C-alpha positions as CSV (number, residue, x, y, z in Angstrom):
1,M,-10.0,-140.8,23.2
2,D,-8.7,-144.4,23.7
3,L,-6.3,-143.1,26.4
4,L,-9.2,-141.4,28.2
5,G,-11.6,-144.3,27.8
6,V,-14.6,-142.0,27.1
7,A,-17.9,-143.5,28.0
8,A,-21.1,-142.6,26.1
9,V,-24.6,-142.8,27.7
10,L,-27.8,-141.7,26.0
11,L,-30.8,-140.8,28.2
12,E,-34.5,-140.4,27.1
13,A,-36.3,-137.2,28.2
14,D,-37.6,-138.9,31.3
15,G,-34.1,-139.9,32.4
16,R,-34.1,-143.5,31.5
17,I,-31.0,-145.0,29.9
18,D,-31.5,-145.7,26.2
19,M,-27.9,-146.4,25.0
20,W,-24.9,-147.7,26.9
21,S,-21.3,-148.0,25.4
22,P,-18.7,-150.6,26.4
23,Q,-16.6,-147.9,27.9
24,A,-19.6,-147.0,30.2
25,E,-19.6,-150.6,31.4
26,K,-16.0,-150.3,32.3
27,L,-16.4,-146.9,33.9
28,F,-19.6,-147.5,36.0
29,G,-19.4,-151.3,36.4
30,Y,-22.8,-152.1,34.9
31,T,-23.3,-154.2,31.8
32,G,-25.7,-152.9,29.1
33,T,-28.3,-155.4,30.2
34,E,-28.2,-154.1,33.7
35,A,-28.3,-150.5,32.7
36,L,-30.6,-150.1,29.7
37,G,-34.1,-149.0,30.5
38,R,-33.4,-148.0,34.0
39,Y,-33.4,-144.5,35.4
40,A,-29.9,-143.1,35.5
41,A,-30.1,-141.1,38.7
42,P,-31.0,-143.9,41.2
43,L,-28.7,-146.4,39.3
44,L,-25.6,-144.2,39.2
45,L,-25.9,-141.7,42.0
46,H,-25.9,-141.8,45.8
47,P,-29.3,-140.5,47.2
48,E,-27.7,-137.3,48.5
49,H,-26.5,-136.4,45.0
50,Q,-29.6,-137.3,43.0
51,D,-31.6,-134.0,43.3
52,A,-28.7,-131.9,42.1
53,A,-28.1,-134.2,39.1
54,I,-31.9,-134.2,38.2
55,M,-31.9,-130.3,38.3
56,L,-28.8,-130.2,36.0
57,F,-30.4,-132.8,33.6
58,A,-33.7,-130.8,33.5
59,E,-31.8,-127.5,32.7
60,V,-29.9,-129.2,29.8
61,M,-33.1,-130.7,28.4
62,E,-35.1,-127.4,28.8
63,T,-32.5,-124.9,27.5
64,G,-30.3,-127.0,25.2
65,R,-27.2,-125.6,26.9
66,G,-24.6,-128.2,27.6
67,W,-23.0,-128.8,31.0
68,A,-19.5,-129.7,31.8
69,G,-17.9,-130.6,35.1
70,A,-17.0,-133.3,37.6
71,F,-19.7,-135.2,39.5
72,P,-19.5,-138.0,42.1
73,I,-21.0,-141.3,40.9
74,R,-21.7,-144.6,42.5
75,H,-19.9,-147.5,41.0
76,K,-21.6,-150.9,40.9
77,D,-19.2,-152.0,43.7
78,G,-20.6,-149.2,45.9
79,S,-17.5,-147.0,45.8
80,T,-17.7,-143.3,44.9
81,R,-15.7,-142.0,42.0
82,M,-15.3,-138.6,40.6
83,V,-16.2,-138.6,36.9
84,E,-15.7,-135.8,34.4
85,F,-18.9,-135.2,32.3
86,R,-19.7,-133.4,29.1
87,N,-23.6,-133.4,28.8
88,M,-25.6,-132.1,25.8
89,R,-29.1,-132.2,24.4
90,L,-29.7,-134.1,21.2
91,T,-32.8,-133.8,19.0
92,D,-34.0,-136.5,16.5
93,N,-35.8,-136.0,13.2
94,I,-39.3,-135.8,14.8
95,G,-38.3,-133.3,17.4
96,D,-37.9,-135.6,20.4
97,H,-35.0,-134.6,22.8
98,Y,-32.4,-136.9,24.3
99,A,-29.5,-136.2,26.7
100,L,-26.0,-137.4,25.7
101,G,-23.5,-137.8,28.4
102,L,-19.8,-138.3,27.7
103,A,-17.8,-139.3,30.7
104,T,-14.3,-140.3,31.7
105,D,-12.5,-141.0,35.0
106,R,-11.4,-137.6,36.4
107,T,-8.1,-139.0,37.7
108,T,-7.2,-140.3,34.2
109,L,-8.2,-137.1,32.7
110,R,-6.0,-135.1,35.0
111,Q,-3.1,-137.3,34.3
112,V,-3.6,-136.8,30.5
113,E,-3.9,-133.1,31.0
114,R,-0.8,-132.9,33.0
115,G,1.0,-135.0,30.4
116,V,-0.2,-132.8,27.6
117,A,0.7,-129.6,29.5
118,L,4.2,-131.0,30.3
119,S,4.7,-132.2,26.8
120,T,3.6,-128.8,25.4
121,R,6.0,-126.9,27.7
122,L,8.8,-129.4,27.0
123,V,8.4,-129.0,23.3
124,T,8.0,-125.2,23.4
125,Q,10.6,-124.4,26.1
126,A,13.2,-127.1,25.7
127,P,16.6,-125.8,24.5
128,I,17.0,-128.9,22.4
129,G,15.3,-129.3,19.0
130,L,12.2,-131.5,18.9
131,A,10.1,-132.4,16.0
132,I,7.6,-135.0,14.9
133,L,7.5,-136.2,11.3
134,D,4.8,-138.4,9.7
135,A,5.4,-141.6,7.9
136,D,6.2,-139.6,4.7
137,L,8.8,-137.6,6.7
138,R,6.8,-134.4,6.6
139,Y,6.9,-132.2,9.6
140,V,3.9,-132.3,11.9
141,V,5.3,-130.5,15.0
142,V,8.5,-128.4,15.4
143,N,9.5,-126.6,18.5
144,P,11.1,-123.1,18.5
145,A,14.6,-124.4,19.3
146,L,14.7,-126.6,16.2
147,A,13.1,-123.9,14.1
148,A,15.9,-121.6,15.2
149,M,18.6,-124.2,14.3
150,H,17.1,-124.6,10.8
151,G,16.6,-120.9,10.3
152,V,13.0,-121.6,9.2
153,P,9.9,-120.5,11.1
154,E,7.9,-123.1,12.9
155,D,4.8,-122.7,10.8
156,D,6.8,-123.0,7.6
157,H,7.9,-126.5,8.7
158,V,4.5,-128.0,9.0
159,G,3.5,-130.1,5.9
160,R,7.0,-129.8,4.3
161,S,9.4,-132.7,3.9
162,F,12.7,-133.1,5.7
163,G,14.5,-132.8,2.4
164,E,12.7,-129.5,1.6
165,I,13.7,-127.9,4.9
166,L,17.3,-129.3,4.9
167,P,18.4,-129.9,1.3
168,G,21.9,-130.9,0.3
169,A,24.3,-133.8,0.7
170,D,25.1,-132.9,4.3
171,F,21.7,-134.1,5.5
172,R,21.1,-137.2,3.3
173,A,22.5,-139.5,5.8
174,A,20.1,-138.2,8.5
175,E,17.2,-138.7,6.1
176,A,18.3,-142.2,5.4
177,A,18.5,-142.9,9.1
178,M,14.9,-141.7,9.6
179,R,13.7,-144.1,6.9
180,R,15.6,-147.0,8.6
181,V,14.0,-146.1,11.9
182,L,10.5,-146.0,10.3
183,A,11.1,-149.4,8.7
184,S,12.8,-151.2,11.6
185,G,11.7,-149.5,14.8
186,V,15.3,-149.5,16.0
187,P,16.1,-146.1,17.4
188,V,19.1,-144.0,16.6
189,V,20.9,-142.2,19.4
190,D,23.4,-139.3,19.0
191,Q,24.2,-139.6,15.3
192,Q,26.4,-136.7,14.5
193,V,25.3,-134.6,11.5
194,V,27.5,-131.7,10.2
195,G,26.3,-129.2,7.8
196,R,25.0,-125.7,7.1
197,T,21.5,-124.3,7.5
198,N,19.7,-121.0,6.8
199,A,20.5,-120.0,10.3
200,D,24.2,-119.7,9.5
201,P,24.9,-120.6,5.8
202,R,28.6,-119.6,6.0
203,S,29.7,-121.9,8.8
204,D,29.5,-125.6,9.5
205,H,27.5,-126.6,12.6
206,A,27.2,-130.0,14.2
207,W,24.2,-131.7,15.8
208,A,23.7,-134.9,17.8
209,V,20.5,-136.4,16.3
210,S,18.4,-139.0,18.0
211,L,15.4,-140.7,16.3
212,Y,12.7,-143.1,17.4
213,R,9.6,-144.5,15.8
214,L,6.1,-143.4,17.1
215,E,3.3,-145.9,17.2
216,D,-0.3,-145.8,18.5
217,Q,-1.8,-148.2,21.0
218,H,-2.4,-150.8,18.3
219,G,1.1,-150.7,16.9
220,N,0.4,-148.6,13.8
221,V,3.3,-146.4,12.7
222,L,2.5,-142.8,13.1
223,G,5.9,-141.3,12.2
224,V,9.3,-140.5,13.7
225,A,10.3,-138.3,16.6
226,N,13.4,-136.3,16.1
227,M,15.5,-134.8,18.9
228,V,18.4,-132.6,18.0
229,V,21.1,-131.2,20.3
230,D,23.5,-128.5,18.9
231,V,27.0,-129.8,19.7
232,T,28.9,-127.2,17.5
233,D,31.1,-126.0,20.3
234,R,32.1,-129.6,21.1
235,Y,32.6,-130.4,17.4
236,R,34.8,-127.3,16.9
237,A,36.8,-128.1,20.1
238,A,37.3,-131.6,18.8
239,R,38.3,-130.3,15.4
240,K,40.7,-127.9,17.0
241,A,42.2,-130.7,19.1
242,D,42.5,-132.9,16.0
243,R,44.2,-130.1,14.1
244,A,46.6,-129.7,17.1
245,Q,47.3,-133.4,17.0
246,Q,47.8,-133.2,13.2
247,R,50.2,-130.3,13.7
248,L,52.2,-132.2,16.3
249,R,52.4,-135.2,13.9
250,L,53.5,-132.9,11.1
251,V,56.2,-131.3,13.2
252,A,57.4,-134.7,14.3
253,S,57.3,-135.9,10.7
254,G,59.2,-132.8,9.6
255,S,61.9,-133.4,12.2
256,A,62.4,-137.0,11.0
257,R,62.1,-136.4,7.2
258,I,63.7,-133.0,6.6
259,G,67.5,-132.8,6.5
260,T,68.4,-136.4,5.9
261,T,71.2,-135.4,3.6
262,L,73.6,-132.5,3.1
263,E,72.1,-131.8,-0.4
264,V,70.4,-128.5,-0.8
265,E,67.9,-129.5,-3.4
266,R,66.9,-132.7,-1.7
267,T,66.4,-130.9,1.6
268,A,64.1,-128.4,0.0
269,Q,62.2,-131.2,-1.7
270,E,61.8,-133.0,1.7
271,L,60.3,-129.8,3.1
272,A,57.8,-129.7,0.2
273,D,57.0,-133.4,0.7
274,V,56.1,-132.8,4.3
275,V,53.8,-129.8,3.8
276,V,51.8,-131.2,0.8
277,P,49.1,-132.3,1.1
278,D,48.8,-132.2,4.9
279,L,49.2,-128.4,5.2
280,A,48.8,-127.0,1.7
281,D,47.6,-128.1,-1.8
282,M,50.8,-126.6,-3.4
283,V,54.1,-125.3,-2.2
284,A,57.2,-123.7,-3.7
285,V,60.6,-123.4,-2.0
286,D,62.9,-120.7,-3.2
287,L,66.5,-119.8,-2.0
288,L,68.3,-116.6,-2.4
289,D,70.8,-117.1,-5.2
290,S,73.4,-115.2,-3.2
291,I,73.3,-117.8,-0.5
292,L,74.1,-120.5,-3.0
293,Q,76.9,-118.5,-4.7
294,A,78.5,-116.8,-1.7
295,G,77.1,-118.4,1.4
296,H,75.5,-115.2,2.7
297,A,72.5,-113.1,1.8
298,D,73.3,-110.1,-0.5
299,I,70.2,-107.9,0.0
300,D,70.0,-104.3,-1.2
301,D,67.4,-102.0,-2.8
302,S,67.2,-104.1,-5.9
303,P,64.7,-107.0,-6.2
304,P,66.3,-110.1,-4.6
305,L,67.2,-112.9,-7.0
306,F,65.7,-116.3,-6.1
307,R,66.6,-119.8,-7.3
308,A,63.7,-122.2,-7.3
309,L,64.6,-125.4,-5.4
310,A,61.4,-127.5,-5.0
311,V,57.8,-127.5,-6.1
312,K,55.0,-129.8,-5.3
313,T,51.2,-130.0,-5.8
314,A,48.8,-132.4,-4.2
315,Y,47.1,-133.1,-7.5
316,P,47.4,-132.1,-11.2
317,T,46.4,-128.5,-11.4
318,A,46.8,-125.5,-13.7
319,A,48.4,-123.7,-10.8
320,A,51.6,-125.7,-11.3
321,G,52.2,-123.6,-14.4
322,A,52.2,-120.5,-12.3
323,I,55.1,-121.7,-10.1
324,V,58.7,-121.2,-11.1
325,P,60.2,-124.6,-11.8
326,P,63.2,-125.9,-9.9
327,G,66.6,-124.7,-11.0
328,R,65.2,-121.5,-12.6
329,L,66.2,-118.0,-11.4
330,T,63.5,-115.4,-10.9
331,T,62.8,-112.1,-9.2
332,Y,59.4,-111.0,-7.8
333,H,57.7,-107.6,-7.6
334,A,58.0,-105.6,-4.4
335,D,54.5,-106.5,-3.2
336,H,54.9,-110.2,-3.8
337,P,54.8,-112.3,-0.5
338,A,58.4,-113.6,-1.1
339,A,59.8,-110.1,-1.4
340,Y,57.8,-109.1,1.7
341,C,59.3,-112.0,3.7
342,V,62.9,-111.2,2.7
343,R,62.3,-107.5,3.4
344,T,60.6,-107.8,6.8
345,R,61.7,-111.3,8.0
346,K,58.0,-111.9,8.8
347,P,55.4,-114.4,7.4
348,H,52.8,-113.1,4.9
349,L,49.2,-114.4,5.2
350,V,46.3,-113.8,2.8
351,T,43.3,-115.6,4.3
352,H,40.9,-114.9,1.4
353,L,41.7,-114.1,-2.2
354,N,38.9,-112.4,-4.1
355,S,38.6,-112.2,-7.9
356,G,41.4,-110.0,-9.1
357,D,43.5,-110.5,-6.0
358,H,45.8,-113.1,-7.5
359,D,48.1,-110.5,-9.0
360,R,49.3,-109.9,-5.4
361,I,50.7,-113.4,-5.0
362,A,51.7,-114.2,-8.6
363,A,55.0,-113.6,-10.5
364,D,53.2,-112.1,-13.5
365,S,49.7,-111.7,-15.0
366,E,49.7,-115.1,-16.7
367,A,50.6,-116.8,-13.4
368,A,47.8,-114.8,-11.7
369,R,45.3,-116.1,-14.4
370,L,46.4,-119.7,-13.8
371,L,46.1,-119.4,-10.0
372,A,42.6,-118.0,-10.3
373,E,41.7,-120.7,-12.8
374,A,42.9,-123.4,-10.3
375,G,40.7,-121.9,-7.6
376,V,43.5,-120.8,-5.2
377,H,41.6,-119.0,-2.4
378,T,44.2,-118.6,0.3
379,D,47.9,-118.1,0.4
380,M,50.9,-117.6,2.8
381,A,54.6,-117.2,2.6
382,V,57.1,-117.8,5.4
383,P,60.8,-116.9,5.5
384,L,63.5,-119.5,5.8
385,I,65.8,-118.0,8.5
386,A,69.1,-119.5,9.6
387,R,72.0,-117.9,11.5
388,E,70.0,-114.7,11.9
389,Q,69.6,-114.2,8.1
390,V,66.8,-114.8,5.6
391,I,68.1,-117.4,3.2
392,G,64.9,-118.1,1.2
393,V,61.1,-118.3,1.3
394,M,58.5,-121.1,1.3
395,G,55.2,-120.2,-0.4
396,L,52.0,-122.2,0.2
397,A,48.5,-122.1,-1.2
398,R,45.1,-124.0,-1.0
399,A,42.6,-124.5,-3.7
400,R,40.6,-127.8,-3.2
401,N,41.0,-127.6,0.6
402,P,38.2,-125.2,1.5
403,L,39.7,-124.0,4.7
404,A,41.5,-120.7,4.7
405,F,45.0,-120.5,6.2
406,D,44.9,-119.2,9.8
407,E,47.4,-118.1,12.4
408,D,47.9,-121.6,13.6
409,D,48.8,-122.7,10.1
410,V,51.3,-119.9,9.9
411,A,52.9,-120.9,13.2
412,L,53.1,-124.5,11.9
413,A,54.6,-123.5,8.6
414,C,57.2,-121.3,10.4
415,E,58.3,-124.1,12.6
416,L,58.7,-126.5,9.6
417,A,60.5,-123.7,7.7
418,S,62.9,-123.1,10.6
419,T,63.8,-126.8,10.7
420,A,64.4,-126.9,6.9
421,A,66.3,-123.6,6.9
422,L,68.9,-124.9,9.4
423,S,69.3,-128.1,7.3
424,I,69.5,-126.1,4.0
425,D,72.0,-123.7,5.5
426,N,74.1,-126.6,6.7
427,A,73.9,-128.1,3.3
428,V,75.0,-124.9,1.7
429,L,77.8,-124.5,4.1
430,H,78.9,-128.1,3.5
431,H,78.8,-127.5,-0.2
432,H,81.1,-124.5,0.1
433,I,83.5,-126.3,2.4
434,R,83.5,-129.3,0.3
435,S,84.1,-127.3,-2.9
436,A,87.0,-125.6,-1.2
437,A,88.5,-128.9,0.1
438,E,88.0,-130.6,-3.3
439,T,89.6,-127.7,-5.1
440,L,92.5,-127.8,-2.6
441,Q,92.7,-131.6,-3.0
442,R,92.8,-131.5,-6.8
443,S,95.3,-128.6,-6.8
444,L,97.7,-130.8,-4.6
445,L,97.4,-133.8,-6.8
446,P,99.9,-134.1,-9.7
447,Q,99.1,-133.7,-13.4
448,L,100.3,-137.1,-14.7
449,S,102.0,-137.9,-17.9
450,P,100.7,-141.3,-19.1
451,R,104.3,-142.3,-20.2
452,H,107.2,-142.8,-18.0
453,P,110.4,-144.8,-18.7
454,G,109.3,-148.4,-19.0
455,L,105.8,-147.6,-17.6
456,E,102.3,-146.8,-18.8
457,V,100.6,-145.0,-15.9
458,A,96.9,-144.0,-15.2
459,A,95.5,-142.5,-12.0
460,R,92.1,-141.4,-10.8
461,Y,90.8,-139.4,-7.8
462,R,87.2,-139.4,-6.8
463,P,85.9,-137.3,-3.8
464,A,83.5,-138.7,-1.3
465,Q,79.7,-138.4,-1.9
466,A,76.7,-138.4,0.3
467,F,77.3,-137.0,3.8
468,S,81.1,-137.2,3.9
469,E,83.5,-134.5,2.9
470,V,86.6,-134.6,0.8
471,G,89.2,-136.8,2.4
472,G,93.0,-137.0,2.5
473,D,93.6,-139.6,-0.2
474,W,96.4,-139.0,-2.7
475,Y,98.6,-140.5,-5.3
476,D,101.8,-139.4,-6.9
477,V,104.2,-140.5,-9.7
478,I,107.7,-139.1,-9.3
479,P,110.5,-139.5,-11.8
480,L,113.9,-140.5,-10.4
481,E,117.4,-140.7,-11.7
482,G,118.3,-143.7,-13.9
483,D,114.8,-143.8,-15.5
484,R,113.4,-145.0,-12.3
485,T,109.9,-144.0,-11.2
486,A,108.5,-143.7,-7.6
487,L,104.8,-144.7,-7.2
488,T,102.9,-143.8,-4.1
489,V,99.3,-143.9,-2.9
490,G,98.2,-142.8,0.6
491,D,95.2,-141.9,2.8
492,V,95.2,-139.4,5.6
493,M,92.5,-140.4,8.1
494,G,89.8,-137.7,8.5
495,N,88.2,-135.4,6.0
496,G,87.8,-131.8,5.1
497,V,90.3,-129.0,4.5
498,A,92.6,-130.1,7.3
499,A,93.0,-133.6,6.0
500,A,93.6,-132.3,2.5
501,T,96.2,-129.9,3.8
502,T,98.0,-132.7,5.7
503,M,97.9,-134.7,2.6
504,G,99.5,-131.9,0.7
505,R,102.3,-131.7,3.3
506,L,102.9,-135.4,3.1
507,R,103.0,-135.4,-0.7
508,T,105.5,-132.5,-0.7
509,A,107.6,-134.3,1.9
510,T,107.6,-137.5,-0.2
511,S,108.6,-135.6,-3.3
512,T,111.5,-134.0,-1.4
513,L,112.7,-137.3,0.2
514,T,112.8,-139.0,-3.2
515,D,115.7,-136.8,-4.1
516,L,117.8,-138.5,-1.4
517,D,117.7,-141.8,-3.3
518,L,116.5,-143.8,-0.2
519,D,114.8,-147.2,-0.4
520,P,111.1,-147.3,0.3
521,A,111.3,-148.3,3.9
522,R,113.6,-145.4,4.7
523,I,111.2,-143.0,2.9
524,L,108.3,-144.2,5.1
525,T,110.5,-143.9,8.3
526,H,111.2,-140.2,7.5
527,L,107.5,-139.6,6.7
528,D,106.5,-141.2,10.0
529,K,108.7,-138.7,11.8
530,I,107.4,-135.8,9.8
531,I,103.7,-136.6,10.5
532,L,104.5,-136.9,14.2
533,G,105.5,-133.2,14.1
534,L,102.3,-132.2,12.4
535,D,98.7,-132.1,13.7
536,P,97.6,-135.4,15.3
537,Y,96.8,-137.2,12.1
538,I,97.4,-140.8,11.1
539,A,97.9,-141.9,7.5
540,T,98.4,-145.1,5.6
541,C,100.7,-145.2,2.6
542,V,102.3,-147.6,0.1
543,Y,105.6,-146.4,-1.6
544,A,107.2,-148.3,-4.5
545,V,110.1,-147.6,-6.8
546,Y,110.3,-149.3,-10.3
547,D,113.6,-149.7,-12.2
548,P,112.8,-150.6,-15.8
549,H,116.4,-151.5,-16.6
550,R,116.5,-154.2,-14.0
551,A,112.7,-155.0,-14.2
552,R,112.7,-154.6,-10.5
553,L,110.1,-153.3,-8.1
554,Q,110.9,-152.2,-4.5
555,V,107.8,-151.6,-2.3
556,S,107.0,-150.8,1.3
557,S,103.7,-150.4,3.2
558,A,102.7,-148.3,6.2
559,G,99.4,-150.0,7.3
560,H,98.0,-149.8,3.8
561,L,95.8,-152.2,1.9
562,P,97.9,-154.7,-0.2
563,P,98.7,-153.7,-3.8
564,V,97.6,-156.0,-6.6
565,L,100.2,-157.6,-8.9
566,I,99.0,-158.8,-12.3
567,R,101.7,-160.8,-14.0
568,S,101.3,-161.3,-17.7
569,G,99.3,-164.5,-18.4
570,R,98.7,-165.2,-14.7
571,P,95.7,-164.4,-12.4
572,P,96.0,-161.2,-10.2
573,E,97.2,-161.6,-6.7
574,L,97.4,-159.5,-3.6
575,L,101.1,-158.8,-2.7
576,D,102.0,-160.4,0.7
577,L,103.9,-157.4,2.2
578,P,104.9,-156.7,5.7
579,T,102.0,-154.4,6.6
580,G,103.8,-152.0,8.9
581,A,102.1,-149.5,11.2
582,P,100.4,-146.4,9.8
583,L,102.4,-143.2,9.6
584,G,102.0,-141.2,12.8
585,V,102.2,-144.1,15.2
586,G,105.9,-143.7,15.6
587,G,108.7,-146.2,16.5
588,V,107.6,-149.0,14.3
589,P,110.2,-150.2,11.6
590,F,109.2,-150.6,8.0
591,E,110.5,-153.2,5.5
592,T,111.2,-153.1,1.8
593,T,110.2,-156.0,-0.4
594,T,111.9,-156.5,-3.8
595,L,110.2,-158.4,-6.6
596,A,110.4,-158.6,-10.4
597,L,108.1,-156.6,-12.6
598,E,108.4,-157.8,-16.2
599,P,107.0,-156.0,-19.3
600,G,103.3,-156.6,-19.4
601,D,103.0,-156.9,-15.6
602,Q,100.8,-154.4,-13.8
603,L,100.8,-152.9,-10.3
604,V,97.5,-151.6,-8.9
605,L,97.7,-149.2,-5.9
606,Y,94.4,-148.0,-4.3
607,T,92.9,-146.5,-1.2
608,D,90.2,-148.1,1.0
609,G,87.4,-146.0,-0.6
610,L,87.6,-148.3,-3.7
611,V,86.9,-151.6,-1.9
612,E,85.4,-150.8,1.6
613,T,81.7,-150.6,2.1
614,R,79.5,-150.4,5.3
615,N,77.8,-153.8,4.7
616,D,80.3,-156.1,2.9
617,P,83.3,-157.9,4.5
618,I,86.6,-156.5,3.2
619,D,87.8,-160.0,2.1
620,E,84.8,-160.3,-0.2
621,R,85.4,-156.9,-1.7
622,L,89.1,-157.7,-2.3
623,D,88.0,-160.9,-4.1
624,D,85.7,-158.7,-6.2
625,L,88.7,-156.5,-7.1
626,L,90.8,-159.5,-8.1
627,R,87.9,-160.9,-10.2
628,L,87.5,-157.7,-12.1
629,L,91.2,-157.5,-12.8
630,R,91.3,-160.9,-14.4
631,R,89.8,-159.3,-17.5
632,P,92.5,-157.4,-19.5
633,D,91.9,-154.0,-20.9
634,H,93.6,-152.2,-23.8
635,S,95.0,-149.5,-21.5
636,T,95.4,-148.7,-17.9
637,E,93.0,-145.8,-18.4
638,E,90.2,-148.2,-19.3
639,T,91.1,-150.4,-16.3
640,C,90.8,-147.3,-13.9
641,D,87.4,-146.3,-15.3
642,R,86.1,-149.9,-15.2
643,L,87.1,-150.4,-11.5
644,L,85.6,-147.2,-10.4
645,R,82.4,-147.9,-12.3
646,Q,81.9,-151.4,-11.0
647,L,83.3,-151.3,-7.5
648,R,82.4,-147.8,-6.2
649,H,78.9,-147.0,-5.2
650,P,77.6,-143.6,-6.6
651,A,77.0,-142.5,-3.0
652,G,80.4,-143.7,-1.7
653,H,81.1,-142.4,1.8
654,D,84.9,-142.2,1.3
655,D,87.1,-140.7,-1.4
656,V,89.2,-142.9,-3.7
657,A,92.8,-142.7,-5.0
658,L,93.6,-145.2,-7.7
659,L,97.0,-145.7,-9.5
660,I,97.8,-148.4,-12.1
661,A,101.2,-148.9,-13.6
662,R,101.9,-151.3,-16.5
663,A,105.5,-152.3,-17.2
664,E,106.6,-151.8,-20.8
665,P,109.7,-153.0,-22.6
666,S,112.6,-150.5,-22.0
667,S,113.8,-148.7,-25.0
């Protein structure tokens, strides 16, 4: 009514104006003083329109039937305006009749009508959801689009609160935003809301919600207008893009984090660490035991034997008790996903596990009970394939994560499994090669007797750890005529079976040459010629001969680290020997140094694996060796163990040969 500015005019039965509203003054231009008591027709109408108006007035007064329509009136300023009228007869308590005229500007009315019609069509036909809620957040108006989004009929909205139509935690933030808009008047534009409604209770949908406060002309709060656009397709596309980005990050992370060592168990654990929790809530990595034992898959009609390598869960869960712990051997039933992967070389996906389905993925009934108790609802297994053979299986499951595994997850798991399989296979291959080389190395080293004429002898060999393979380090103690003893330590550069084989050849050649009773320099000269005829290897070596009857030591070096001499009652010292060139260089003469070795004196021969590190200067490490040797031990055996324990890092990258000889009084 305020928008239309409806004027009210009351006429007596003879047509004189009895009452005149402020809106009438605005519409017709006359004040109440100017209009009251005057006849309406000559005051408000042009002469040519007066007769028609008087006839309509008489008909209303005579019949009591109202009249509605537009009629031209004369404004006080003389202009003509079309005014929309609603005329009706009124009767007072003594039976006298009056005529009430309600009038408004026709142009204003048409604008309001068009606005109402447009708003009605907009609300009813708009593809976006529209609603008006009162100040208590109860629905006043809802359009069909929003009703369809909610899955609730339009009429069932009216009078009910927002929380009644959309219960649950998903919509609490939207309700809180409405209350803020009501309180502050600050609109909200495109706030994303994600949740589930009666229209599709099994799937998440997304909406962009805009809110603004409704006020009347006087600023009184009427409620809040709610505009909702379904952006589910955009939301799902964004989620898909996010998942694709996450997969790319996971693949990149797997490439960087999987296979950092040549250790089988650690590589399997690195795979588990990558996939949990980003891809799965729990994971188990199993390897065919035949791969570990023989280096190849031994698959026949019998159930394959697996060795569990790694297990990880994203949180403490009963499901952990259903997974075979690392180190244990197990077999699975023929329908188990792991058995399926080995048999078919294909991944196995279970998108949804119903009650009673957990026996399909569990090792036994107790494991099935634990998986069901933990809420495991989706499962997959992917084969670990390397060199065209299945070497193991990775099993993954979700419980807290509500999303079921899909084909994209399978593809991602297969890619990570492929990366890990190559690294695990390399680690297994390295293990077998290393074992063979280490076995060869130990078979080529002598079985020492601790007592030789005038000497107490102890020796140690330690293979390389971490990434490196067995090297070509060796030691030997060879009895000679006249109670003499030859002592030698050497290092063939390189690693693996070939280096160990070359070391065996050099040790055999050394043992043969000692029978010729040559001085150490001549021995090294012959060894230099021998190694030149072998594969292109270079070796360092120190060769010494001790004569207990003369208390004399003769020693010569071929590019080797200096021996340590510990004289009784004096600090240890590095022997200042002519270094010489390594064996295999050729053409470089060697020199023999002669010195006294009295009872109680010790000679320490070692390879570079004892003192060299990647981060410390060699001079500092040699100083550390001398410092440790200042403390006497009861036996050379104790000294060997202490030096290895305190100088060598557990993950040493090079092998070590250590030989310690202590002179004793000759009998």
